[in-house]
N, CA, C and O atoms as a GROMACS GRO file, in nm:
protein
  340
    1MET      N    1 -13.526   4.304  24.305
    1MET     CA    2 -13.354   4.334  24.372
    1MET      C    3 -13.373   4.385  24.496
    1MET      O    4 -13.410   4.348  24.607
    2ILE      N    5 -13.324   4.508  24.425
    2ILE     CA    6 -13.299   4.642  24.576
    2ILE      C    7 -13.369   4.765  24.491
    2ILE      O    8 -13.388   4.744  24.371
    3SER      N    9 -13.397   4.863  24.535
    3SER     CA   10 -13.441   5.001  24.511
    3SER      C   11 -13.349   5.062  24.436
    3SER      O   12 -13.231   5.029  24.438
    4GLN      N   13 -13.405   5.175  24.350
    4GLN     CA   14 -13.273   5.261  24.350
    4GLN      C   15 -13.208   5.308  24.434
    4GLN      O   16 -13.085   5.306  24.444
    5GLN      N   17 -13.322   5.377  24.536
    5GLN     CA   18 -13.314   5.456  24.643
    5GLN      C   19 -13.135   5.340  24.758
    5GLN      O   20 -13.018   5.363  24.787
    6GLN      N   21 -13.218   5.248  24.772
    6GLN     CA   22 -13.103   5.173  24.845
    6GLN      C   23 -12.953   5.174  24.717
    6GLN      O   24 -12.842   5.202  24.761
    7ALA      N   25 -12.965   5.150  24.612
    7ALA     CA   26 -12.837   5.188  24.551
    7ALA      C   27 -12.755   5.303  24.583
    7ALA      O   28 -12.636   5.294  24.613
    8ASN      N   29 -12.826   5.418  24.574
    8ASN     CA   30 -12.805   5.562  24.585
    8ASN      C   31 -12.780   5.594  24.709
    8ASN      O   32 -12.714   5.698  24.721
    9GLU      N   33 -12.820   5.522  24.840
    9GLU     CA   34 -12.746   5.527  24.940
    9GLU      C   35 -12.598   5.399  24.957
    9GLU      O   36 -12.479   5.421  24.979
   10ALA      N   37 -12.642   5.321  24.945
   10ALA     CA   38 -12.461   5.231  24.923
   10ALA      C   39 -12.395   5.297  24.892
   10ALA      O   40 -12.304   5.329  24.969
   11MET      N   41 -12.406   5.358  24.747
   11MET     CA   42 -12.299   5.433  24.720
   11MET      C   43 -12.248   5.563  24.750
   11MET      O   44 -12.142   5.614  24.714
   12ALA      N   45 -12.359   5.618  24.834
   12ALA     CA   46 -12.305   5.724  24.888
   12ALA      C   47 -12.213   5.719  25.024
   12ALA      O   48 -12.132   5.798  25.072
   13GLN      N   49 -12.266   5.578  25.069
   13GLN     CA   50 -12.155   5.509  25.185
   13GLN      C   51 -12.028   5.445  25.185
   13GLN      O   52 -11.944   5.422  25.271
   14ALA      N   53 -12.043   5.413  25.018
   14ALA     CA   54 -11.910   5.315  24.990
   14ALA      C   55 -11.836   5.478  24.944
   14ALA      O   56 -11.722   5.495  24.988
   15ASN      N   57 -11.876   5.555  24.888
   15ASN     CA   58 -11.778   5.730  24.836
   15ASN      C   59 -11.745   5.764  25.044
   15ASN      O   60 -11.629   5.777  25.083
   16GLN      N   61 -11.818   5.770  25.105
   16GLN     CA   62 -11.763   5.786  25.273
   16GLN      C   63 -11.634   5.689  25.297
   16GLN      O   64 -11.523   5.717  25.341
   17MET      N   65 -11.670   5.608  25.267
   17MET     CA   66 -11.597   5.473  25.320
   17MET      C   67 -11.456   5.514  25.204
   17MET      O   68 -11.351   5.488  25.264
   18LEU      N   69 -11.442   5.540  25.137
   18LEU     CA   70 -11.345   5.539  25.008
   18LEU      C   71 -11.254   5.681  25.091
   18LEU      O   72 -11.136   5.684  25.125
   19LYS      N   73 -11.366   5.794  25.105
   19LYS     CA   74 -11.276   5.906  25.123
   19LYS      C   75 -11.189   5.886  25.279
   19LYS      O   76 -11.086   5.939  25.323
   20GLU      N   77 -11.266   5.801  25.326
   20GLU     CA   78 -11.202   5.753  25.445
   20GLU      C   79 -11.028   5.678  25.471
   20GLU      O   80 -10.938   5.693  25.553
   21LEU      N   81 -11.048   5.599  25.357
   21LEU     CA   82 -10.887   5.502  25.355
   21LEU      C   83 -10.803   5.577  25.322
   21LEU      O   84 -10.688   5.580  25.365
   22GLU      N   85 -10.886   5.696  25.181
   22GLU     CA   86 -10.754   5.771  25.127
   22GLU      C   87 -10.692   5.870  25.231
   22GLU      O   88 -10.576   5.910  25.235
   23ALA      N   89 -10.823   5.909  25.334
   23ALA     CA   90 -10.761   6.012  25.396
   23ALA      C   91 -10.669   5.959  25.520
   23ALA      O   92 -10.579   6.036  25.553
   24LYS      N   93 -10.682   5.828  25.597
   24LYS     CA   94 -10.565   5.747  25.635
   24LYS      C   95 -10.466   5.663  25.549
   24LYS      O   96 -10.397   5.579  25.606
   25ASN      N   97 -10.455   5.680  25.419
   25ASN     CA   98 -10.364   5.568  25.323
   25ASN      C   99 -10.384   5.715  25.220
   25ASN      O  100 -10.489   5.738  25.161
   26PRO      N  101 -10.293   5.783  25.214
   26PRO     CA  102 -10.280   5.851  25.021
   26PRO      C  103 -10.223   5.786  24.950
   26PRO      O  104 -10.248   5.797  24.830
   27ALA      N  105 -10.124   5.691  24.995
   27ALA     CA  106 -10.077   5.568  24.904
   27ALA      C  107 -10.152   5.506  24.857
   27ALA      O  108 -10.138   5.460  24.744
   28LEU      N  109 -10.237   5.491  24.918
   28LEU     CA  110 -10.314   5.373  24.868
   28LEU      C  111 -10.393   5.427  24.719
   28LEU      O  112 -10.450   5.329  24.670
   29VAL      N  113 -10.412   5.534  24.645
   29VAL     CA  114 -10.457   5.590  24.540
   29VAL      C  115 -10.382   5.572  24.438
   29VAL      O  116 -10.433   5.536  24.332
   30ARG      N  117 -10.288   5.587  24.448
   30ARG     CA  118 -10.179   5.539  24.366
   30ARG      C  119 -10.148   5.434  24.311
   30ARG      O  120 -10.117   5.414  24.193
   31GLU      N  121 -10.161   5.310  24.459
   31GLU     CA  122 -10.112   5.160  24.458
   31GLU      C  123 -10.230   5.065  24.388
   31GLU      O  124 -10.233   4.969  24.310
   32GLU      N  125 -10.316   5.139  24.456
   32GLU     CA  126 -10.470   5.043  24.360
   32GLU      C  127 -10.590   5.111  24.324
   32GLU      O  128 -10.690   5.040  24.316
   33SER      N  129 -10.602   5.222  24.304
   33SER     CA  130 -10.732   5.284  24.250
   33SER      C  131 -10.835   5.261  24.316
   33SER      O  132 -10.910   5.192  24.248
   34PRO      N  133 -10.857   5.273  24.368
   34PRO     CA  134 -10.992   5.208  24.513
   34PRO      C  135 -11.069   5.258  24.427
   34PRO      O  136 -11.030   5.346  24.351
   35THR      N  137 -11.189   5.211  24.425
   35THR     CA  138 -11.316   5.216  24.345
   35THR      C  139 -11.429   5.236  24.472
   35THR      O  140 -11.434   5.150  24.561
   36ALA      N  141 -11.502   5.332  24.475
   36ALA     CA  142 -11.655   5.318  24.564
   36ALA      C  143 -11.768   5.241  24.481
   36ALA      O  144 -11.803   5.290  24.374
   37ALA      N  145 -11.829   5.120  24.527
   37ALA     CA  146 -11.908   5.010  24.477
   37ALA      C  147 -12.007   4.934  24.584
   37ALA      O  148 -12.003   4.940  24.707
   38PHE      N  149 -12.083   4.872  24.512
   38PHE     CA  150 -12.189   4.774  24.669
   38PHE      C  151 -12.160   4.701  24.591
   38PHE      O  152 -12.099   4.720  24.486
   39VAL      N  153 -12.222   4.570  24.653
   39VAL     CA  154 -12.225   4.459  24.651
   39VAL      C  155 -12.365   4.427  24.703
   39VAL      O  156 -12.418   4.505  24.782
   40ILE      N  157 -12.443   4.286  24.649
   40ILE     CA  158 -12.580   4.249  24.699
   40ILE      C  159 -12.584   4.131  24.801
   40ILE      O  160 -12.547   4.023  24.754
   41GLU      N  161 -12.618   4.131  24.916
   41GLU     CA  162 -12.678   4.003  24.996
   41GLU      C  163 -12.764   3.993  25.050
   41GLU      O  164 -12.829   4.078  25.110
   42ARG      N  165 -12.785   3.861  25.035
   42ARG     CA  166 -12.920   3.853  25.115
   42ARG      C  167 -12.933   3.751  25.206
   42ARG      O  168 -12.935   3.628  25.196
   43PRO      N  169 -12.946   3.868  25.340
   43PRO     CA  170 -12.930   3.767  25.473
   43PRO      C  171 -13.023   3.662  25.513
   43PRO      O  172 -12.986   3.560  25.572
   44ASP      N  173 -13.152   3.689  25.480
   44ASP     CA  174 -13.265   3.614  25.475
   44ASP      C  175 -13.302   3.631  25.332
   44ASP      O  176 -13.222   3.620  25.239
   45ASP      N  177 -13.452   3.662  25.316
   45ASP     CA  178 -13.560   3.593  25.234
   45ASP      C  179 -13.567   3.769  25.156
   45ASP      O  180 -13.660   3.808  25.085
   46HIS      N  181 -13.440   3.854  25.195
   46HIS     CA  182 -13.449   3.998  25.126
   46HIS      C  183 -13.309   4.040  25.080
   46HIS      O  184 -13.207   3.987  25.126
   47PHE      N  185 -13.307   4.148  24.976
   47PHE     CA  186 -13.172   4.184  24.915
   47PHE      C  187 -13.192   4.300  24.997
   47PHE      O  188 -13.284   4.349  25.063
   48ILE      N  189 -12.998   4.344  24.953
   48ILE     CA  190 -12.994   4.457  25.046
   48ILE      C  191 -12.838   4.473  25.016
   48ILE      O  192 -12.752   4.385  25.015
   49ALA      N  193 -12.825   4.632  24.989
   49ALA     CA  194 -12.727   4.668  24.863
   49ALA      C  195 -12.637   4.720  25.033
   49ALA      O  196 -12.684   4.784  25.127
   50LYS      N  197 -12.530   4.676  25.020
   50LYS     CA  198 -12.368   4.693  25.111
   50LYS      C  199 -12.283   4.751  25.021
   50LYS      O  200 -12.250   4.708  24.910
   51PRO      N  201 -12.245   4.870  25.087
   51PRO     CA  202 -12.113   4.977  25.055
   51PRO      C  203 -12.017   4.907  25.026
   51PRO      O  204 -12.034   4.790  25.060
   52VAL      N  205 -11.913   4.930  24.970
   52VAL     CA  206 -11.758   4.839  24.964
   52VAL      C  207 -11.645   4.935  24.868
   52VAL      O  208 -11.677   4.975  24.756
   53VAL      N  209 -11.514   4.963  24.928
   53VAL     CA  210 -11.438   4.988  24.849
   53VAL      C  211 -11.342   4.862  24.761
   53VAL      O  212 -11.290   4.764  24.816
   54LEU      N  213 -11.336   4.891  24.626
   54LEU     CA  214 -11.246   4.822  24.581
   54LEU      C  215 -11.086   4.820  24.516
   54LEU      O  216 -11.109   4.862  24.402
   55GLY      N  217 -11.032   4.812  24.518
   55GLY     CA  218 -10.914   4.775  24.466
   55GLY      C  219 -10.887   4.697  24.388
   55GLY      O  220 -10.974   4.644  24.318
   56LEU      N  221 -10.739   4.663  24.375
   56LEU     CA  222 -10.703   4.603  24.260
   56LEU      C  223 -10.807   4.478  24.220
   56LEU      O  224 -10.873   4.405  24.294
   57THR      N  225 -10.792   4.484  24.060
   57THR     CA  226 -10.896   4.355  23.983
   57THR      C  227 -10.794   4.317  23.865
   57THR      O  228 -10.700   4.363  23.801
   58SER      N  229 -10.884   4.190  23.882
   58SER     CA  230 -10.769   4.059  23.747
   58SER      C  231 -10.804   4.169  23.656
   58SER      O  232 -10.883   4.261  23.677
   59SER      N  233 -10.701   4.133  23.498
   59SER     CA  234 -10.707   4.228  23.381
   59SER      C  235 -10.803   4.157  23.292
   59SER      O  236 -10.792   4.173  23.170
   60ASP      N  237 -10.931   4.049  23.360
   60ASP     CA  238 -11.024   4.049  23.265
   60ASP      C  239 -11.176   4.062  23.364
   60ASP      O  240 -11.295   4.033  23.348
   61GLY      N  241 -11.092   4.123  23.470
   61GLY     CA  242 -11.247   4.203  23.584
   61GLY      C  243 -11.304   4.116  23.612
   61GLY      O  244 -11.424   4.127  23.635
   62THR      N  245 -11.218   3.960  23.624
   62THR     CA  246 -11.345   3.868  23.706
   62THR      C  247 -11.323   3.822  23.896
   62THR      O  248 -11.382   3.754  23.980
   63TYR      N  249 -11.212   3.903  23.888
   63TYR     CA  250 -11.149   3.921  23.994
   63TYR      C  251 -11.162   4.036  24.078
   63TYR      O  252 -11.181   4.130  24.001
   64TYR      N  253 -11.161   4.093  24.237
   64TYR     CA  254 -11.144   4.180  24.270
   64TYR      C  255 -11.095   4.199  24.412
   64TYR      O  256 -11.142   4.114  24.488
   65GLU      N  257 -11.027   4.272  24.459
   65GLU     CA  258 -10.947   4.259  24.604
   65GLU      C  259 -11.073   4.391  24.675
   65GLU      O  260 -11.109   4.499  24.628
   66VAL      N  261 -11.103   4.334  24.774
   66VAL     CA  262 -11.217   4.403  24.874
   66VAL      C  263 -11.087   4.490  24.983
   66VAL      O  264 -11.005   4.430  25.052
   67LEU      N  265 -11.101   4.644  24.970
   67LEU     CA  266 -11.022   4.688  25.091
   67LEU      C  267 -11.099   4.720  25.209
   67LEU      O  268 -11.049   4.740  25.320
   68ALA      N  269 -11.270   4.726  25.171
   68ALA     CA  270 -11.349   4.780  25.332
   68ALA      C  271 -11.476   4.744  25.242
   68ALA      O  272 -11.492   4.750  25.120
   69GLY      N  273 -11.564   4.700  25.351
   69GLY     CA  274 -11.715   4.644  25.347
   69GLY      C  275 -11.751   4.531  25.404
   69GLY      O  276 -11.835   4.513  25.492
   70ILE      N  277 -11.663   4.431  25.333
   70ILE     CA  278 -11.709   4.287  25.398
   70ILE      C  279 -11.610   4.214  25.435
   70ILE      O  280 -11.519   4.206  25.353
   71ALA      N  281 -11.594   4.136  25.569
   71ALA     CA  282 -11.543   4.090  25.609
   71ALA      C  283 -11.514   3.946  25.534
   71ALA      O  284 -11.568   3.927  25.425
   72PRO      N  285 -11.429   3.845  25.589
   72PRO     CA  286 -11.392   3.750  25.476
   72PRO      C  287 -11.496   3.652  25.577
   72PRO      O  288 -11.518   3.662  25.698
   73GLY      N  289 -11.566   3.522  25.443
   73GLY     CA  290 -11.649   3.459  25.485
   73GLY      C  291 -11.801   3.552  25.497
   73GLY      O  292 -11.894   3.491  25.547
   74GLU      N  293 -11.819   3.650  25.467
   74GLU     CA  294 -11.951   3.696  25.423
   74GLU      C  295 -11.976   3.625  25.280
   74GLU      O  296 -11.891   3.579  25.204
   75ARG      N  297 -12.170   3.630  25.257
   75ARG     CA  298 -12.149   3.537  25.152
   75ARG      C  299 -12.242   3.676  25.038
   75ARG      O  300 -12.342   3.733  25.082
   76ILE      N  301 -12.200   3.700  24.930
   76ILE     CA  302 -12.260   3.805  24.833
   76ILE      C  303 -12.343   3.757  24.745
   76ILE      O  304 -12.356   3.635  24.760
   77ILE      N  305 -12.409   3.804  24.653
   77ILE     CA  306 -12.454   3.775  24.536
   77ILE      C  307 -12.382   3.769  24.391
   77ILE      O  308 -12.355   3.879  24.343
   78VAL      N  309 -12.352   3.669  24.323
   78VAL     CA  310 -12.266   3.716  24.214
   78VAL      C  311 -12.314   3.658  24.072
   78VAL      O  312 -12.314   3.538  24.044
   79GLU      N  313 -12.352   3.756  23.992
   79GLU     CA  314 -12.403   3.710  23.880
   79GLU      C  315 -12.514   3.609  23.907
   79GLU      O  316 -12.496   3.522  23.823
   80ASN      N  317 -12.638   3.571  23.994
   80ASN     CA  318 -12.698   3.490  24.008
   80ASN      C  319 -12.703   3.400  24.063
   80ASN      O  320 -12.801   3.325  24.071
   81SER      N  321 -12.570   3.384  24.129
   81SER     CA  322 -12.486   3.275  24.254
   81SER      C  323 -12.447   3.347  24.361
   81SER      O  324 -12.458   3.470  24.363
   82GLN      N  325 -12.399   3.279  24.456
   82GLN     CA  326 -12.351   3.325  24.558
   82GLN      C  327 -12.204   3.290  24.558
   82GLN      O  328 -12.151   3.196  24.499
   83ALA      N  329 -12.131   3.409  24.655
   83ALA     CA  330 -11.986   3.376  24.653
   83ALA      C  331 -11.954   3.398  24.784
   83ALA      O  332 -11.999   3.501  24.835
   84SER      N  333 -11.878   3.317  24.860
   84SER     CA  334 -11.802   3.390  24.979
   84SER      C  335 -11.652   3.425  24.986
   84SER      O  336 -11.571   3.345  24.941
   85LEU      N  337 -11.616   3.532  25.037
   85LEU     CA  338 -11.503   3.658  25.096
   85LEU      C  339 -11.446   3.574  25.198
   85LEU      O  340 -11.357   3.617  25.271
   0.00000   0.00000   0.00000
């Protein structure tokens, strides 16, 4: 899938995105408990780690609000399948 280096780079970018979001909107931390993370995309015949910031989640952890990093309609890998956001 992806290398450890790719995962580390994506997490570093996601942490930076989170800091920028928190600086613009301090209330975000209280309201949504945002988390830096990454998702896996497969734009062609290779996989990439894409940094994201996640917000609210469902009680069972099945659904996540994406605050930054993914645009509507982008396709990501979800548990060996693909999902559109």
